[in-house]
N, CA, C and O atoms as a GROMACS GRO file, in nm:
protein
  316
    1UNK      N    1  -9.128 -10.408  20.628
    1UNK     CA    2  -9.171 -10.448  20.497
    1UNK      C    3  -9.055 -10.464  20.402
    1UNK      O    4  -9.061 -10.544  20.309
    2UNK      N    5  -8.954 -10.393  20.421
    2UNK     CA    6  -8.839 -10.400  20.334
    2UNK      C    7  -8.735 -10.500  20.382
    2UNK      O    8  -8.624 -10.505  20.329
    3UNK      N    9  -8.770 -10.581  20.483
    3UNK     CA   10  -8.673 -10.676  20.535
    3UNK      C   11  -8.655 -10.791  20.437
    3UNK      O   12  -8.750 -10.839  20.375
    4UNK      N   13  -8.532 -10.832  20.424
    4UNK     CA   14  -8.501 -10.945  20.338
    4UNK      C   15  -8.455 -11.061  20.425
    4UNK      O   16  -8.382 -11.042  20.522
    5UNK      N   17  -8.497 -11.178  20.388
    5UNK     CA   18  -8.456 -11.298  20.462
    5UNK      C   19  -8.330 -11.351  20.394
    5UNK      O   20  -8.328 -11.369  20.273
    6UNK      N   21  -8.224 -11.377  20.473
    6UNK     CA   22  -8.102 -11.430  20.411
    6UNK      C   23  -8.129 -11.566  20.347
    6UNK      O   24  -8.209 -11.646  20.397
    7UNK      N   25  -8.063 -11.591  20.237
    7UNK     CA   26  -8.087 -11.715  20.164
    7UNK      C   27  -8.035 -11.837  20.239
    7UNK      O   28  -8.081 -11.948  20.213
    8UNK      N   29  -7.941 -11.820  20.330
    8UNK     CA   30  -7.890 -11.933  20.405
    8UNK      C   31  -7.995 -11.988  20.502
    8UNK      O   32  -7.991 -12.106  20.536
    9UNK      N   33  -8.086 -11.906  20.547
    9UNK     CA   34  -8.187 -11.948  20.644
    9UNK      C   35  -8.297 -12.030  20.576
    9UNK      O   36  -8.356 -12.117  20.640
   10UNK      N   37  -8.325 -12.003  20.451
   10UNK     CA   38  -8.433 -12.073  20.382
   10UNK      C   39  -8.394 -12.217  20.355
   10UNK      O   40  -8.282 -12.245  20.312
   11UNK      N   41  -8.485 -12.308  20.378
   11UNK     CA   42  -8.463 -12.448  20.349
   11UNK      C   43  -8.516 -12.477  20.209
   11UNK      O   44  -8.605 -12.408  20.158
   12UNK      N   45  -8.460 -12.579  20.149
   12UNK     CA   46  -8.509 -12.614  20.016
   12UNK      C   47  -8.649 -12.674  20.029
   12UNK      O   48  -8.678 -12.748  20.123
   13UNK      N   49  -8.731 -12.641  19.934
   13UNK     CA   50  -8.869 -12.687  19.935
   13UNK      C   51  -8.883 -12.796  19.831
   13UNK      O   52  -8.854 -12.774  19.713
   14UNK      N   53  -8.929 -12.914  19.873
   14UNK     CA   54  -8.950 -13.023  19.780
   14UNK      C   55  -9.100 -13.048  19.768
   14UNK      O   56  -9.168 -13.069  19.868
   15UNK      N   57  -9.148 -13.044  19.646
   15UNK     CA   58  -9.291 -13.064  19.624
   15UNK      C   59  -9.320 -13.212  19.597
   15UNK      O   60  -9.227 -13.290  19.576
   16UNK      N   61  -9.442 -13.248  19.598
   16UNK     CA   62  -9.483 -13.388  19.582
   16UNK      C   63  -9.435 -13.449  19.450
   16UNK      O   64  -9.384 -13.561  19.452
   17UNK      N   65  -9.448 -13.382  19.335
   17UNK     CA   66  -9.397 -13.443  19.211
   17UNK      C   67  -9.246 -13.468  19.217
   17UNK      O   68  -9.198 -13.568  19.164
   18UNK      N   69  -9.174 -13.378  19.280
   18UNK     CA   70  -9.030 -13.399  19.292
   18UNK      C   71  -8.997 -13.517  19.380
   18UNK      O   72  -8.903 -13.591  19.351
   19UNK      N   73  -9.072 -13.536  19.486
   19UNK     CA   74  -9.051 -13.651  19.574
   19UNK      C   75  -9.086 -13.781  19.503
   19UNK      O   76  -9.018 -13.882  19.518
   20UNK      N   77  -9.195 -13.777  19.426
   20UNK     CA   78  -9.234 -13.898  19.350
   20UNK      C   79  -9.127 -13.934  19.249
   20UNK      O   80  -9.096 -14.052  19.231
   21UNK      N   81  -9.071 -13.834  19.182
   21UNK     CA   82  -8.966 -13.860  19.085
   21UNK      C   83  -8.843 -13.918  19.153
   21UNK      O   84  -8.782 -14.011  19.101
   22UNK      N   85  -8.808 -13.864  19.266
   22UNK     CA   86  -8.693 -13.914  19.341
   22UNK      C   87  -8.716 -14.058  19.384
   22UNK      O   88  -8.626 -14.142  19.373
   23UNK      N   89  -8.835 -14.088  19.433
   23UNK     CA   90  -8.867 -14.225  19.475
   23UNK      C   91  -8.864 -14.319  19.355
   23UNK      O   92  -8.816 -14.432  19.366
   24UNK      N   93  -8.915 -14.273  19.241
   24UNK     CA   94  -8.913 -14.356  19.120
   24UNK      C   95  -8.770 -14.384  19.075
   24UNK      O   96  -8.739 -14.496  19.034
   25UNK      N   97  -8.684 -14.285  19.082
   25UNK     CA   98  -8.545 -14.304  19.042
   25UNK      C   99  -8.476 -14.405  19.134
   25UNK      O  100  -8.399 -14.489  19.088
   26UNK      N  101  -8.503 -14.397  19.265
   26UNK     CA  102  -8.445 -14.493  19.359
   26UNK      C  103  -8.496 -14.633  19.331
   26UNK      O  104  -8.419 -14.729  19.334
   27UNK      N  105  -8.624 -14.645  19.306
   27UNK     CA  106  -8.683 -14.775  19.276
   27UNK      C  107  -8.627 -14.832  19.146
   27UNK      O  108  -8.599 -14.952  19.137
   28UNK      N  109  -8.610 -14.748  19.046
   28UNK     CA  110  -8.552 -14.793  18.919
   28UNK      C  111  -8.408 -14.840  18.940
   28UNK      O  112  -8.366 -14.938  18.878
   29UNK      N  113  -8.333 -14.772  19.025
   29UNK     CA  114  -8.195 -14.814  19.053
   29UNK      C  115  -8.192 -14.950  19.122
   29UNK      O  116  -8.107 -15.033  19.092
   30UNK      N  117  -8.285 -14.972  19.215
   30UNK     CA  118  -8.292 -15.101  19.284
   30UNK      C  119  -8.329 -15.212  19.185
   30UNK      O  120  -8.271 -15.320  19.188
   31UNK      N  121  -8.425 -15.184  19.098
   31UNK     CA  122  -8.464 -15.283  18.996
   31UNK      C  123  -8.346 -15.314  18.905
   31UNK      O  124  -8.323 -15.430  18.870
   32UNK      N  125  -8.273 -15.212  18.866
   32UNK     CA  126  -8.159 -15.232  18.777
   32UNK      C  127  -8.052 -15.318  18.845
   32UNK      O  128  -7.994 -15.407  18.782
   33UNK      N  129  -8.024 -15.293  18.971
   33UNK     CA  130  -7.926 -15.372  19.045
   33UNK      C  131  -7.971 -15.518  19.055
   33UNK      O  132  -7.890 -15.609  19.037
   34UNK      N  133  -8.099 -15.540  19.083
   34UNK     CA  134  -8.151 -15.676  19.093
   34UNK      C  135  -8.143 -15.748  18.959
   34UNK      O  136  -8.105 -15.865  18.953
   35UNK      N  137  -8.178 -15.678  18.852
   35UNK     CA  138  -8.170 -15.739  18.719
   35UNK      C  139  -8.026 -15.772  18.681
   35UNK      O  140  -8.000 -15.876  18.621
   36UNK      N  141  -7.934 -15.685  18.717
   36UNK     CA  142  -7.793 -15.711  18.688
   36UNK      C  143  -7.744 -15.833  18.764
   36UNK      O  144  -7.671 -15.916  18.709
   37UNK      N  145  -7.784 -15.844  18.891
   37UNK     CA  146  -7.743 -15.959  18.972
   37UNK      C  147  -7.802 -16.088  18.915
   37UNK      O  148  -7.732 -16.189  18.906
   38UNK      N  149  -7.929 -16.084  18.876
   38UNK     CA  150  -7.992 -16.203  18.818
   38UNK      C  151  -7.927 -16.241  18.685
   38UNK      O  152  -7.909 -16.359  18.655
   39UNK      N  153  -7.892 -16.142  18.606
   39UNK     CA  154  -7.825 -16.168  18.478
   39UNK      C  155  -7.690 -16.234  18.502
   39UNK      O  156  -7.653 -16.327  18.430
   40UNK      N  157  -7.616 -16.187  18.601
   40UNK     CA  158  -7.488 -16.249  18.634
   40UNK      C  159  -7.507 -16.394  18.678
   40UNK      O  160  -7.428 -16.481  18.641
   41UNK      N  161  -7.612 -16.420  18.756
   41UNK     CA  162  -7.640 -16.557  18.800
   41UNK      C  163  -7.675 -16.645  18.681
   41UNK      O  164  -7.630 -16.760  18.672
   42UNK      N  165  -7.756 -16.593  18.590
   42UNK     CA  166  -7.792 -16.670  18.470
   42UNK      C  167  -7.671 -16.699  18.383
   42UNK      O  168  -7.658 -16.809  18.328
   43UNK      N  169  -7.582 -16.603  18.370
   43UNK     CA  170  -7.461 -16.625  18.292
   43UNK      C  171  -7.375 -16.734  18.354
   43UNK      O  172  -7.318 -16.816  18.283
   44UNK      N  173  -7.365 -16.737  18.487
   44UNK     CA  174  -7.288 -16.841  18.555
   44UNK      C  175  -7.352 -16.978  18.533
   44UNK      O  176  -7.281 -17.076  18.510
   45UNK      N  177  -7.484 -16.985  18.540
   45UNK     CA  178  -7.554 -17.111  18.516
   45UNK      C  179  -7.533 -17.158  18.373
   45UNK      O  180  -7.511 -17.276  18.349
   46UNK      N  181  -7.539 -17.066  18.278
   46UNK     CA  182  -7.519 -17.102  18.138
   46UNK      C  183  -7.377 -17.151  18.113
   46UNK      O  184  -7.357 -17.242  18.033
   47UNK      N  185  -7.278 -17.092  18.179
   47UNK     CA  186  -7.141 -17.137  18.163
   47UNK      C  187  -7.125 -17.279  18.215
   47UNK      O  188  -7.060 -17.362  18.151
   48UNK      N  189  -7.184 -17.309  18.330
   48UNK     CA  190  -7.177 -17.445  18.384
   48UNK      C  191  -7.247 -17.543  18.291
   48UNK      O  192  -7.197 -17.653  18.268
   49UNK      N  193  -7.363 -17.503  18.238
   49UNK     CA  194  -7.436 -17.590  18.147
   49UNK      C  195  -7.356 -17.614  18.020
   49UNK      O  196  -7.353 -17.726  17.968
   50UNK      N  197  -7.290 -17.512  17.970
   50UNK     CA  198  -7.208 -17.527  17.849
   50UNK      C  199  -7.094 -17.626  17.874
   50UNK      O  200  -7.064 -17.709  17.788
   51UNK      N  201  -7.031 -17.617  17.991
   51UNK     CA  202  -6.924 -17.712  18.023
   51UNK      C  203  -6.977 -17.855  18.027
   51UNK      O  204  -6.913 -17.947  17.976
   52UNK      N  205  -7.095 -17.873  18.086
   52UNK     CA  206  -7.153 -18.007  18.092
   52UNK      C  207  -7.187 -18.059  17.953
   52UNK      O  208  -7.167 -18.177  17.924
   53UNK      N  209  -7.238 -17.973  17.868
   53UNK     CA  210  -7.273 -18.016  17.732
   53UNK      C  211  -7.147 -18.058  17.657
   53UNK      O  212  -7.148 -18.160  17.589
   54UNK      N  213  -7.038 -17.979  17.669
   54UNK     CA  214  -6.915 -18.016  17.600
   54UNK      C  215  -6.857 -18.146  17.654
   54UNK      O  216  -6.804 -18.227  17.577
   55UNK      N  217  -6.866 -18.167  17.785
   55UNK     CA  218  -6.820 -18.294  17.841
   55UNK      C  219  -6.901 -18.410  17.785
   55UNK      O  220  -6.845 -18.516  17.757
   56UNK      N  221  -7.030 -18.392  17.769
   56UNK     CA  222  -7.115 -18.496  17.712
   56UNK      C  223  -7.078 -18.522  17.567
   56UNK      O  224  -7.068 -18.637  17.524
   57UNK      N  225  -7.056 -18.416  17.491
   57UNK     CA  226  -7.018 -18.431  17.350
   57UNK      C  227  -6.885 -18.506  17.339
   57UNK      O  228  -6.872 -18.598  17.259
   58UNK      N  229  -6.786 -18.466  17.420
   58UNK     CA  230  -6.657 -18.534  17.418
   58UNK      C  231  -6.671 -18.680  17.460
   58UNK      O  232  -6.603 -18.767  17.406
   59UNK      N  233  -6.758 -18.708  17.556
   59UNK     CA  234  -6.781 -18.846  17.599
   59UNK      C  235  -6.840 -18.930  17.487
   59UNK      O  236  -6.797 -19.043  17.466
   60UNK      N  237  -6.938 -18.876  17.417
   60UNK     CA  238  -7.000 -18.950  17.305
   60UNK      C  239  -6.898 -18.974  17.194
   60UNK      O  240  -6.892 -19.084  17.139
   61UNK      N  241  -6.819 -18.874  17.162
   61UNK     CA  242  -6.716 -18.890  17.059
   61UNK      C  243  -6.614 -18.995  17.103
   61UNK      O  244  -6.569 -19.076  17.021
   62UNK      N  245  -6.576 -18.994  17.230
   62UNK     CA  246  -6.480 -19.093  17.280
   62UNK      C  247  -6.536 -19.235  17.268
   62UNK      O  248  -6.463 -19.327  17.232
   63UNK      N  249  -6.664 -19.253  17.298
   63UNK     CA  250  -6.726 -19.386  17.286
   63UNK      C  251  -6.728 -19.430  17.140
   63UNK      O  252  -6.698 -19.546  17.110
   64UNK      N  253  -6.763 -19.341  17.050
   64UNK     CA  254  -6.768 -19.375  16.907
   64UNK      C  255  -6.628 -19.413  16.857
   64UNK      O  256  -6.612 -19.511  16.785
   65UNK      N  257  -6.527 -19.335  16.895
   65UNK     CA  258  -6.390 -19.366  16.853
   65UNK      C  259  -6.341 -19.497  16.913
   65UNK      O  260  -6.271 -19.573  16.847
   66UNK      N  261  -6.379 -19.524  17.038
   66UNK     CA  262  -6.338 -19.650  17.101
   66UNK      C  263  -6.402 -19.769  17.030
   66UNK      O  264  -6.336 -19.871  17.010
   67UNK      N  265  -6.529 -19.757  16.992
   67UNK     CA  266  -6.594 -19.866  16.919
   67UNK      C  267  -6.532 -19.885  16.781
   67UNK      O  268  -6.515 -19.998  16.735
   68UNK      N  269  -6.498 -19.773  16.715
   68UNK     CA  270  -6.433 -19.784  16.583
   68UNK      C  271  -6.297 -19.849  16.598
   68UNK      O  272  -6.261 -19.935  16.517
   69UNK      N  273  -6.220 -19.811  16.697
   69UNK     CA  274  -6.088 -19.870  16.719
   69UNK      C  275  -6.100 -20.018  16.753
   69UNK      O  276  -6.018 -20.098  16.709
   70UNK      N  277  -6.201 -20.055  16.831
   70UNK     CA  278  -6.223 -20.192  16.869
   70UNK      C  279  -6.259 -20.277  16.747
   70UNK      O  280  -6.213 -20.391  16.734
   71UNK      N  281  -6.341 -20.222  16.658
   71UNK     CA  282  -6.378 -20.299  16.538
   71UNK      C  283  -6.259 -20.311  16.444
   71UNK      O  284  -6.247 -20.412  16.374
   72UNK      N  285  -6.170 -20.210  16.440
   72UNK     CA  286  -6.049 -20.221  16.358
   72UNK      C  287  -5.957 -20.330  16.415
   72UNK      O  288  -5.901 -20.410  16.340
   73UNK      N  289  -5.943 -20.333  16.545
   73UNK     CA  290  -5.859 -20.437  16.608
   73UNK      C  291  -5.917 -20.575  16.585
   73UNK      O  292  -5.841 -20.670  16.569
   74UNK      N  293  -6.048 -20.589  16.583
   74UNK     CA  294  -6.111 -20.718  16.560
   74UNK      C  295  -6.093 -20.761  16.414
   74UNK      O  296  -6.088 -20.881  16.386
   75UNK      N  297  -6.083 -20.669  16.321
   75UNK     CA  298  -6.067 -20.701  16.179
   75UNK      C  299  -5.924 -20.737  16.142
   75UNK      O  300  -5.901 -20.808  16.044
   76UNK      N  301  -5.828 -20.689  16.218
   76UNK     CA  302  -5.687 -20.716  16.187
   76UNK      C  303  -5.653 -20.858  16.234
   76UNK      O  304  -5.679 -20.894  16.349
   77UNK      N  305  -5.595 -20.938  16.146
   77UNK     CA  306  -5.558 -21.074  16.186
   77UNK      C  307  -5.441 -21.074  16.285
   77UNK      O  308  -5.349 -20.993  16.273
   78UNK      N  309  -5.445 -21.164  16.381
   78UNK     CA  310  -5.339 -21.176  16.479
   78UNK      C  311  -5.238 -21.281  16.431
   78UNK      O  312  -5.280 -21.384  16.378
   79UNK      N  313  -5.108 -21.259  16.448
   79UNK     CA  314  -5.009 -21.359  16.398
   79UNK      C  315  -4.999 -21.480  16.486
   79UNK      O  316  -4.921 -21.571  16.457
   0.00000   0.00000   0.00000
């Protein structure tokens, strides 16, 4: 009756709420990793889109300047 069990022999006891919490934490970590990956993909897509928009803007400005330069050349008399 007075025997004591050494603490090294005892295994840790995990109860159901503790297991559920552990599973929830793992699931939350997986969700966070997926969201981070998707956010990185969206940022890459937005960067490409921004480059395309700036190229379009520069193209439109170049066309407007070319037309203005052409009309100036047409207005200047040739010797």
